[in-house]
C-alpha positions in Angstrom: 4.6 -2.4 -4.5 1.4 -0.8 -4.9 0.2 -1.0 -1.0 -3.8 -0.7 -2.5 -3.5 -3.2 -5.0 -1.1 -5.6 -2.4 -4.2 -5.5 0.1 -6.8 -6.3 -2.5 -5.0 -9.3 -3.2 -3.6 -10.0 -0.5 -6.3 -10.5 2.1 -8.9 -12.6 0.3 -5.9 -14.4 -0.8 -4.6 -14.6 2.9 -7.9 -15.7 3.9 -8.7 -18.4 1.9 -5.5 -19.3 2.9 -7.2 -19.9 6.6 -9.8 -21.7 5.4 -8.5 -23.9 3.4 -5.9 -24.7 6.5 -7.9 -24.8 9.0 -9.9 -27.7 8.2 -12.0 -30.4 6.0 -14.9 -29.8 7.8 -15.7 -26.2 5.7 -15.0 -27.9 2.3 -18.3 -30.4 2.4 -20.2 -28.0 0.6 -20.1 -25.1 -1.7 -22.6 -23.2 1.5 -20.5 -23.6 4.2 -17.2 -23.0 2.2 -18.3 -19.4 1.0 -19.9 -19.0 4.9 -16.7 -19.9 6.4 -14.4 -18.0 3.7 -16.9 -14.8 4.6 -16.3 -15.1 8.3 -12.4 -15.3 7.7 -12.3 -12.7 5.1 -14.0 -10.7 7.9 -11.7 -11.5 10.3 -8.5 -10.9 8.0 -9.4 -7.6 6.9 -10.0 -6.2 10.3 -6.9 -7.5 11.4 -5.0 -6.6 8.2 -5.8 -2.8 8.3 -5.8 -2.1 11.8 -2.5 -4.3 12.1 -1.3 -1.7 9.2 -2.5 1.4 10.6 -0.6 0.3 14.0 2.9 -0.5 12.0 2.6 2.8 10.3 1.7 4.9 13.0 4.5 3.5 15.0 6.7 3.5 12.0 6.3 7.3 11.8 7.1 7.5 15.3 10.2 5.5 15.3 11.8 5.8 11.8 15.1 5.7 12.6 17.4 2.6 12.0 18.3 2.5 15.2 15.1 2.9 16.7 14.3 -0.4 15.1 14.5 -2.7 18.1 12.3 -0.3 20.1 9.6 -0.2 17.5 9.4 -3.8 17.2 8.7 -3.8 20.8 6.0 -1.4 20.4 4.5 -2.9 17.7 4.6 -6.5 19.0 3.0 -5.5 22.2 0.5 -3.2 20.2 -0.4 -6.3 17.6 -0.9 -8.0 20.5 -3.6 -6.1 22.6 -5.3 -5.2 19.0 -5.7 -8.7 18.1 -7.4 -9.9 21.6 -9.5 -6.8 21.1 -10.5 -7.4 17.6 -10.9 -10.7 17.8 -13.4 -10.4 21.0 -15.4 -7.7 19.5 -15.8 -9.7 16.1 -16.8 -13.0 18.2 -19.2 -11.2 20.1 -20.5 -9.9 17.0 -21.0 -13.2 15.2 -22.5 -14.6 17.9 -25.8 -13.1 17.9 -25.9 -14.4 14.1 -24.9 -17.9 14.8 -24.1 -18.8 18.5 -23.5 -22.8 17.9 -20.4 -21.4 16.0 -19.1 -18.5 18.4 -18.7 -18.6 22.2 -17.5 -16.3 24.7 -15.5 -18.7 26.9 -12.6 -17.8 27.9 -10.8 -20.8 26.8 -12.7 -20.5 23.3 -11.8 -16.8 23.4 -7.8 -17.1 24.0 -7.7 -20.1 21.5 -9.1 -17.8 18.9 -6.8 -14.6 19.7 -3.7 -17.1 19.5 -5.0 -18.1 16.0 -5.5 -15.0 14.8 -2.1 -13.9 15.8 -0.6 -15.8 12.9 -2.2 -13.9 10.2 -1.3 -10.5 12.4 2.2 -11.4 12.8 2.2 -12.7 9.1 1.1 -9.3 8.1 3.7 -7.1 10.3 6.4 -9.8 8.3 5.7 -8.7 5.3 5.5 -4.7 5.7 8.5 -4.7 8.0 10.7 -7.1 5.6 9.2 -4.4 2.6 10.1 -1.4 5.1 13.9 -2.9 6.2 14.8 -3.7 2.5 13.6 0.1 0.7 15.8 1.6 3.6 18.5 -1.1 2.8 18.0 -0.1 -0.7 18.5 3.6 -0.1 21.3 3.5 2.2 23.4 2.0 -0.3 22.7 4.4 -2.8 23.1 7.3 -0.3 26.3 6.1 0.0 27.2 5.5 -3.7 25.9 9.0 -4.4 28.3 10.5 -1.2 30.7 8.6 -2.6 30.5 10.1 -6.3 30.2 13.4 -4.6 33.2 12.9 -2.9 35.2 11.8 -5.8 33.8 14.7 -8.0 35.2 17.0 -5.4 38.5 15.9 -4.9 38.7 15.6 -9.1 37.6 19.7 -8.8 40.0 20.0 -6.4 42.8 18.8 -8.2 41.8 20.5 -11.3 40.8 24.1 -9.7 43.7 24.4 -6.5 47.1 25.6 -6.1 49.6 24.0 -4.6 49.0 24.6 -1.1 52.4 24.4 0.0 52.9 26.9 -2.8 50.1 29.3 -1.6 51.2 29.1 2.4 55.1 29.6 1.7 53.5 32.9 -0.1 51.6 33.9 2.5 54.4 33.6 5.1 56.7 35.9 2.5 54.3 38.3 2.3 54.2 38.6 6.1 57.5 38.9 6.2 57.4 41.7 4.0 55.2 43.6 6.3 56.6 46.4 8.2 57.0 44.8 12.3 54.8 47.5 13.4 52.0 47.5 10.9 49.8 44.6 13.1 46.6 44.7 11.2 47.8 43.6 7.9 50.0 40.5 9.8 46.7 39.5 11.1 44.6 39.7 7.9 47.3 37.8 6.0 47.2 35.2 9.1 43.2 35.2 8.6 43.5 34.4 4.8 45.7 31.7 5.7 44.0 30.3 8.4 40.7 30.6 5.7 42.5 28.7 2.7 43.5 26.4 5.1 40.1 25.0 6.2 38.6 24.8 2.8 41.7 22.9 1.9 41.1 20.5 4.4 37.3 20.6 5.1 37.4 18.9 1.3 38.0 15.5 2.4 35.3 15.8 5.5 31.6 15.8 4.7 30.9 17.1 7.9 32.8 18.5 10.4 32.3 19.9 14.1 30.1 22.8 14.3 33.4 24.9 16.9 35.3 24.2 13.9 33.0 25.7 11.3 32.4 28.9 13.6 36.1 29.4 14.1 36.3 29.6 10.3 33.7 31.7 9.9 35.1 34.1 12.4 38.0 34.5 10.5 36.3 35.0 7.1 34.0 37.8 9.1 37.3 39.8 10.4 38.7 39.5 6.4 35.1 41.2 5.4 35.5 43.4 7.9 38.6 44.5 7.0 36.6 46.0 4.0 33.0 46.6 5.3 33.9 47.5 9.3 31.2 47.8 11.2 28.5 47.6 8.3 28.5 44.1 8.6 27.2 42.7 12.3 28.0 38.8 12.6 26.5 37.5 15.8 27.2 34.2 16.9 25.6 32.1 19.9 25.5 28.9 20.3 25.6 27.0 23.6 28.8 25.1 24.2 27.1 21.6 24.8 26.3 21.8 20.4 29.7 22.5 19.8 30.5 18.8 19.2 27.3 18.4 16.8 28.6 17.9 13.2 27.5 20.4 10.1 28.3 20.3 6.6 31.8 22.2 5.9 31.5 26.0 4.6 27.8 25.8 5.0 27.3 28.6 7.3 30.3 31.1 5.6 28.4 30.4 2.3 24.9 31.8 4.0 26.6 34.5 5.1 27.9 35.4 2.1 24.8 35.3 0.4 23.6 37.4 3.0 26.6 40.3 1.6 25.8 39.3 -2.2 22.3 40.2 -2.2 21.8 42.7 0.8 22.9 46.2 1.4 25.8 46.8 4.1 26.3 50.8 4.2 26.4 52.9 6.9 22.7 54.0 7.1 21.9 50.1 6.7 24.3 47.7 8.5 23.9 44.1 8.0 23.0 42.2 11.0 23.5 38.6 10.6 22.8 36.2 13.7 23.8 32.9 14.0 22.3 30.8 16.6 20.6 27.3 17.5 16.8 26.0 18.6 16.3 23.8 21.4 15.3 20.5 19.3 19.1 20.8 17.5 18.8 23.1 14.2 21.4 25.7 13.5 19.6 28.9 12.4 21.6 31.6 10.5 19.3 34.9 9.3 19.8 38.1 8.2 17.2 40.9 7.4 16.4 41.5 4.1 17.7 45.0 2.3 18.0 44.3 -1.2 20.8 46.5 -2.6 20.2 49.5 -5.4 22.2 47.4 -7.9 23.3 43.5 -7.6 25.9 42.8 -10.2 25.9 39.5 -9.6 22.0 38.5 -9.8 20.5 36.0 -7.6 21.6 31.9 -9.2 20.6 29.7 -5.8 23.7 27.9 -6.7 24.6 28.2 -3.4 21.4 27.3 -1.3 20.6 24.4 -4.0 24.6 23.4 -2.7 23.6 22.9 0.8 19.8 21.2 0.9 21.9 18.7 -1.8 24.2 17.8 0.8 21.8 17.5 3.6 19.9 15.3 1.6 22.4 12.8 1.4 23.7 13.0 5.2 20.3 13.8 6.7 17.5 12.9 4.4 15.1 13.0 6.9 15.9 16.7 7.9 15.8 18.4 4.9 17.0 22.0 5.5 14.6 24.6 6.5 14.2 28.3 4.6 12.2 30.8 6.1 11.4 34.3 3.7 10.0 36.7 4.4 9.8 40.9 3.0 11.6 41.5 6.2 13.9 39.2 6.9 15.5 35.3 5.4 16.4 32.7 7.4 18.2 29.3 7.3 17.7 26.4 9.5 20.7 23.1 9.5 20.4 20.1 11.2 22.9 19.3 13.6 24.2 15.6 12.7 25.6 13.6 15.7 29.7 12.7 15.1 28.7 9.2 16.2 26.2 8.8 13.2 28.4 10.2 10.7 31.4 8.3 8.9 35.0 9.8 8.4 34.4 12.4 10.7 36.0 13.9 13.7 35.8 16.0 16.8 37.9 18.6 17.7 39.3 19.4 20.9 36.4 21.1 23.4 36.9 25.0 23.4 33.5 26.6 24.7 32.4 29.3 22.0 30.0 32.6 21.8 31.5 35.7 20.2 30.3 38.8 18.8 32.3 40.2 15.5 
């Protein structure tokens, strides 16, 4: 519903209804009726517009569904105070023109404030009900989109993945064939198995604890360093208090992979990637920008778009933030509380801070 059209229709109709319900003495003549309607229109406009402004401000301050009770308490208090102040100010103004009809005596003023609270509460109920219905509709749509995305991911997994038992058995066989003294090769195979196991398990979960994602990143980076050595430097420093927060699976790994794909990682110019957390609950992944001289895989933007779409469903109020300059590229992912996410689980505590 268009709010401007709603106000243009609602304010005159509500003011007219107030006149019709307030008494029959205003209906004796057209001049009396028009004057009463004009006064009612003035009060209704001031109360409607002011109450709407207060409600909109508090809705922005407390937008979350979990904050509904707090928002309603503040709205109720603000509405009572605004109605009292607005009624007193308008009554004092109208007393100058029509002192016989308007009085500033406390009992008369209190009665007028109580009467004016009725349309103010009506306006609040209309807007709060509409906002609640919009939020409910949005949550239903998000749940349906998440369900469809989950079903699509499961179908793709069934179509594309090898039998995990076959791969794990093959990796175990390969590990057994490696000479006992070749510890780097043994470690490489184990890390490869860890990476594949995490990819399979995370497909069924919309989010994972941050500690699990960082442990996976450690194994992934170790595989990359087997090829790149010190040309790749990934520095992870996340406070232990944030490790139980949740994140979309494979999102950090995908950002590191994009950094490797589009930037030089050489002995002369090692690629440095930093993973840290901000004070307001965001995970920040950033790297210096140094374009590769020849890229066989031009950027399609699909990886970053995938992350943005997933977070648009998981946390629409906290979209992924991208900061790009000539010298640095950074992406900030919101850390999500586990209590608000269905189908998630928290791993065993393990303080995590590493430099790979």
